[in-house]
C-alpha positions in Angstrom: -5.4 -33.0 18.7 -5.3 -29.7 16.9 -5.7 -29.5 13.1 -2.8 -27.7 11.5 -3.5 -24.6 9.4 -0.9 -23.7 6.7 -0.1 -20.1 5.7 1.9 -19.7 2.5 3.5 -16.3 2.5 5.1 -14.2 5.3 4.1 -10.7 4.3 1.6 -8.5 6.0 -1.4 -10.7 5.0 0.4 -13.9 6.0 1.5 -12.7 9.4 -1.9 -11.2 10.2 -3.6 -14.5 9.3 -1.0 -16.5 11.3 -1.5 -14.4 14.4 -5.3 -14.4 14.2 -5.4 -18.2 13.7 -3.0 -18.8 16.6 -5.0 -16.6 18.9 -8.1 -18.6 17.9 -6.4 -21.7 19.1 -5.2 -23.2 15.8 -1.8 -24.8 15.3 -0.2 -22.7 12.5 2.7 -23.3 10.1 3.9 -20.4 8.0 6.1 -20.8 5.0 8.0 -17.9 3.4 9.9 -18.3 0.1 12.4 -15.5 0.9 14.9 -15.7 3.7 13.3 -12.8 5.5 9.7 -12.0 6.4 7.8 -8.9 5.4 6.9 -9.1 1.7 6.4 -5.5 0.5 6.9 -4.4 4.1 10.6 -5.1 3.8 13.1 -2.3 4.0 16.7 -1.7 3.3 19.1 -2.0 6.2 20.2 1.0 8.2 21.5 3.7 8.0 19.1 4.3 5.2 15.7 2.6 5.8 13.8 2.8 2.5 10.6 0.9 1.6 9.1 -0.6 -1.5 6.5 2.1 -1.8 4.9 4.6 0.5 4.3 2.9 3.9 1.8 4.8 6.0 -1.3 3.7 7.8 -4.7 5.3 7.7 -6.3 5.2 11.1 -10.0 4.9 9.9 -10.7 1.3 9.5 -10.8 -2.2 11.1 -7.3 -2.9 9.8 -5.8 -0.2 12.0 -8.0 -1.1 15.0 -6.6 -4.6 14.9 -3.0 -3.4 14.5 -3.4 -0.9 17.4 -5.0 -3.4 19.7 -2.0 -5.6 19.2 0.5 -2.9 19.8 2.0 -3.2 16.3 1.7 0.5 15.5 3.2 1.9 18.7 5.8 4.7 18.7 4.4 7.0 16.0 6.4 9.7 14.3 5.0 13.2 13.7 6.1 15.9 11.3 7.1 19.2 12.9 4.9 22.3 12.2 7.5 23.7 9.9 7.6 20.6 7.7 4.0 21.2 6.7 4.9 24.7 5.4 7.1 23.0 2.7 4.3 20.7 1.4 2.5 21.6 -1.8 1.0 20.7 -5.2 2.7 20.7 -8.6 0.5 22.5 -11.1 1.6 23.5 -14.6 5.2 22.6 -13.7 5.5 24.7 -10.5 4.9 23.8 -6.9 2.3 25.9 -5.0 1.1 25.8 -1.4 -2.6 25.3 -2.2 -4.4 23.1 -4.8 -6.4 24.8 -7.6 -9.8 26.2 -6.8 -11.5 23.4 -8.7 -9.9 20.8 -6.5 -10.9 22.8 -3.4 -14.5 22.9 -4.6 -14.5 19.1 -5.1 -13.0 18.6 -1.6 -16.0 20.5 -0.2 -18.4 18.0 -1.7 -17.8 15.2 0.8 -21.4 14.0 0.9 -21.5 13.6 -2.9 -21.9 10.0 -4.0 -20.2 8.7 -7.2 -21.6 5.9 -9.4 -19.9 2.5 -9.6 -20.6 2.0 -13.3 -19.2 5.2 -14.7 -15.5 6.2 -15.1 -14.2 8.9 -12.8 -12.9 11.2 -15.6 -16.4 11.4 -17.2 -18.2 11.8 -13.9 -15.9 14.4 -12.5 -15.6 16.4 -15.8 -19.4 16.8 -15.8 -19.2 18.5 -12.4 -16.0 20.4 -12.3 -14.6 20.4 -15.9 -12.0 18.3 -17.7 -9.0 20.1 -16.2 -10.1 19.7 -12.6 -11.1 16.1 -13.3 -7.6 15.2 -14.5 -6.0 17.0 -11.6 -8.2 15.1 -9.1 -7.3 11.8 -10.8 -3.6 12.7 -10.7 -3.8 13.8 -7.1 -5.1 10.4 -6.0 -2.5 8.5 -8.1 -0.6 8.3 -4.9 -3.0 5.6 -3.8 -3.5 3.9 -7.2 0.1 4.0 -8.6 -1.7 4.4 -12.0 -1.1 6.9 -14.8 -4.7 6.8 -15.9 -6.7 6.9 -12.7 -9.5 8.7 -14.5 -10.5 5.5 -16.3 -11.3 3.7 -13.0 -14.7 3.5 -11.4 -15.9 6.8 -10.2 -17.1 5.4 -6.9 -13.7 3.7 -6.3 -11.6 6.9 -7.1 -14.0 9.3 -5.2 -13.8 7.1 -2.1 -10.0 7.2 -2.2 -10.1 11.0 -2.8 -12.3 11.6 0.2 -10.1 9.5 2.4 -7.0 11.4 1.4 -8.3 14.9 0.8 -11.8 15.0 2.1 -13.1 17.5 4.8 -12.8 14.8 7.4 -9.2 13.9 6.6 -8.0 11.0 8.8 -4.6 11.5 10.3 -2.0 9.5 8.5 0.1 7.3 10.9 3.8 6.6 10.5 5.5 4.1 12.8 9.1 5.1 13.6 11.3 2.6 11.9 8.7 2.0 9.2 6.7 -1.1 8.3 9.8 -3.2 8.9 9.4 -2.5 12.6 5.7 -3.4 12.4 6.7 -6.7 10.6 9.2 -7.4 13.3 6.6 -7.0 16.1 4.2 -9.2 14.2 6.8 -11.9 13.8 7.6 -11.8 17.5 3.9 -12.1 18.4 3.5 -15.0 16.0 6.5 -16.8 17.6 5.1 -16.2 21.1 1.9 -17.8 20.1 3.7 -20.9 18.9 3.4 -20.3 15.1 6.0 -22.4 13.3 7.8 -20.1 10.8 10.0 -21.4 8.0 11.8 -19.0 5.8 13.6 -19.9 2.6 10.8 -22.4 2.1 9.1 -22.3 -1.2 5.8 -24.2 -1.5 5.0 -25.7 -4.9 2.0 -27.8 -3.9 -0.9 -27.2 -1.6 -0.7 -29.2 1.6 -3.7 -31.6 2.2 -3.6 -31.9 6.0 -5.8 -29.0 6.9 -6.9 -25.5 5.9 -4.5 -23.5 3.7 -4.3 -19.7 3.4 -2.4 -18.5 0.3 -0.9 -15.1 1.1 1.2 -14.6 -2.0 1.0 -12.1 -4.9 -1.9 -12.9 -7.2 0.5 -14.0 -10.0 2.1 -16.6 -7.7 -1.3 -17.7 -6.3 -2.5 -18.2 -9.9 0.3 -20.7 -10.5 0.0 -22.4 -7.1 -3.7 -22.9 -7.4 -3.7 -23.6 -11.1 -6.5 -21.0 -11.6 -6.1 -18.6 -14.5 -9.1 -16.6 -13.3 -7.0 -15.1 -10.5 -6.5 -11.8 -12.3 -7.2 -8.2 -11.3 -6.2 -4.7 -12.4 -3.3 -3.1 -10.5 -1.0 -0.2 -11.0 2.5 0.3 -12.4 5.0 3.0 -11.4 8.6 3.9 -11.0 10.1 4.5 -7.6 13.0 6.6 -6.5 14.6 6.6 -3.0 17.1 9.3 -2.4 18.9 10.7 0.7 20.5 14.1 0.5 22.3 16.5 2.8 19.4 18.4 4.4 18.3 21.7 2.9 15.4 24.0 3.8 14.7 24.4 0.1 13.6 20.8 -0.1 9.9 20.1 -0.3 8.6 17.7 2.3 5.4 16.5 0.6 4.2 17.2 -3.0 1.2 15.8 -4.9 1.8 16.1 -8.6 -1.4 17.2 -10.3 0.4 17.3 -13.7 1.5 13.7 -14.0 0.3 11.8 -11.0 3.6 11.6 -9.2 4.2 11.9 -5.5 7.0 13.0 -3.3 7.4 12.5 0.5 10.0 13.0 3.1 10.3 10.0 5.4 12.7 11.7 7.8 10.2 14.5 8.6 8.3 11.9 10.6 11.2 9.7 11.6 14.8 11.0 12.0 16.1 7.5 12.8 16.0 6.2 9.2 18.9 8.3 7.8 22.1 9.7 9.3 22.1 13.0 11.2 22.0 16.0 8.9 20.5 14.1 6.0 16.9 13.7 4.6 15.5 10.6 3.1 12.8 10.9 0.4 10.7 8.6 -1.8 9.2 9.7 -5.1 6.9 7.7 -7.4 5.7 8.3 -10.9 3.1 6.1 -12.6 4.1 4.5 -15.9 2.0 5.4 -18.9 0.6 2.9 -21.4 3.4 1.9 -23.8 6.1 3.8 -21.8 9.3 2.1 -20.9 10.4 2.0 -17.2 13.5 4.0 -18.2 11.4 6.8 -19.7 9.2 6.9 -16.5 12.4 7.2 -14.5 13.5 10.2 -16.6 10.1 11.9 -15.9 10.6 11.0 -12.2 14.0 12.6 -12.2 12.6 15.8 -13.6 10.0 15.8 -10.9 12.8 15.4 -8.3 14.6 18.4 -9.9 11.5 20.5 -9.1 10.9 19.4 -5.5 14.6 18.9 -4.4 16.7 21.6 -6.0 20.2 20.5 -6.7 19.6 17.0 -5.3 22.0 15.4 -7.8 25.0 17.1 -6.1 23.8 16.4 -2.6 22.9 12.7 -2.9 24.2 10.3 -0.3 21.9 7.3 -1.0 20.2 6.5 -4.3 17.9 3.6 -5.3 15.5 3.1 -8.2 12.8 0.5 -8.5 9.6 -0.3 -10.2 6.3 -1.7 -9.0 4.1 -3.6 -11.5 1.0 -5.5 -10.4 2.2 -5.0 -6.8 0.2 -1.9 -5.9 -3.1 -3.2 -4.7 -6.4 -3.7 -6.4 -7.9 -1.1 -8.8 -11.6 -1.3 -9.7 -12.7 -0.5 -13.2 -16.2 0.9 -14.0 -18.9 -1.6 -12.9 -16.6 -3.3 -10.4 -16.4 -3.1 -6.6 -14.2 -4.9 -4.1 -16.9 -7.7 -4.0 -16.1 -8.6 -7.6 -12.4 -9.3 -7.0 -11.1 -12.9 -6.6 -13.0 -14.5 -3.7 -11.3 -15.3 -0.4 -12.9 -18.7 0.0 -11.7 -20.9 -2.8 -13.4 -24.0 -1.6 -12.0 -27.2 0.0 -10.5 -25.3 2.9 -8.3 -23.1 0.7 -8.4 -19.3 1.2 -6.8 -16.5 -0.8 -5.6 -13.4 0.9 -3.7 -10.3 -0.1 -4.2 -6.8 -1.5 -6.1 -7.8 -4.7 -8.9 -10.0 -3.3 -12.6 -9.4 -2.2 -12.1 -7.3 0.9 -12.5 -3.6 1.5 -9.8 -1.0 1.9 -6.9 0.2 -0.2 -3.5 -1.4 -0.8 -2.2 -3.1 2.4 -5.5 -2.6 4.2 -7.0 -5.1 1.8 -4.3 -7.6 2.9 -5.1 -7.2 6.6 -8.9 -7.3 6.2 -8.8 -10.3 3.9 -6.5 -12.1 6.3 -8.7 -11.6 9.3 -11.8 -12.8 7.3 -9.9 -15.9 6.1 -8.5 -16.7 9.5 -11.9 -16.6 11.1 -13.3 -19.0 8.5 -10.2 -21.3 8.6 -10.2 -21.4 12.4 -13.8 -22.5 12.5 -13.1 -25.2 9.9 -10.0 -26.4 11.8 -12.1 -26.6 15.0 -14.7 -28.7 13.3 -12.1 -31.0 11.8 -10.2 -31.3 15.0 -13.3 -32.2 16.9 
């Protein structure tokens, strides 16, 4: 008789764990408090498919290998050559095609190693000056969702910078239909494997009849496990989804070196997520310390004025949002991913998600931690079942 393994949470981490466990021969039950699966991979219903944050994959790690092997990231979308011509960088309030020379010099130093125990601002300032250091930090805020990326560990930020801007830039992957399509494929695979999935099912107590994988946000896991030590630094930013009638004056991709914002066209890679003749964009702006969400949205609106001229008169879809503590783990000086909350909590309880002790950035952490936990839980279930 198989020992049951329980997965609490039906987002990216939970579904990854459920599939890996079922493939290892475990009997899996997955509980999701919402009525739909997906967590932060959820999206709005067509005709405008907008996500809770930028949803692209980087194809340079074990997370992507696993997704690709399972066919979850098939049917990729690709920008047209002309779309790249409308990408740029905001510097001193204006958008330009190329980054400043200081950033280009930093990009060329791909083999340079940064220290773990020093903040990025101080480390980068000593090499390229304070202005360039701030621009580098703001450029990579797209991955941190943080208004003060310069305060984070130099090693942490430099690694992110090299992945996004380094000389060996890995191609970003976008699945047509977005992460919601990936989530749908994962849910289908889990069902095929016999995973029992219950939605609208909130779990307030840990089951005691086998290994348990907690795949919730860290704040929810803290309450469920009764463990106040489950804390980690994360970002906070304002989000703006807008669809407009298409215009060649619209920028497709802009890194904001002034304030850490980011602007991206989703329809340049996938024309199925907005009606014909319209373009769908998402913009983000990190919230400063002490700043209200409303004031961040005002700054975000001014950024939109720069990258989408006249957008307010062309808008066909508009949605604002905020992400606080939902943007993946950020490591302060002296910290690495190994210092984050441990996956194995003892007594056959495992913690997975995007703020635990696994490598990667944002959703990659969720996948990598889920695969680690599933391997350990499957071994435990096999021993118990035997």
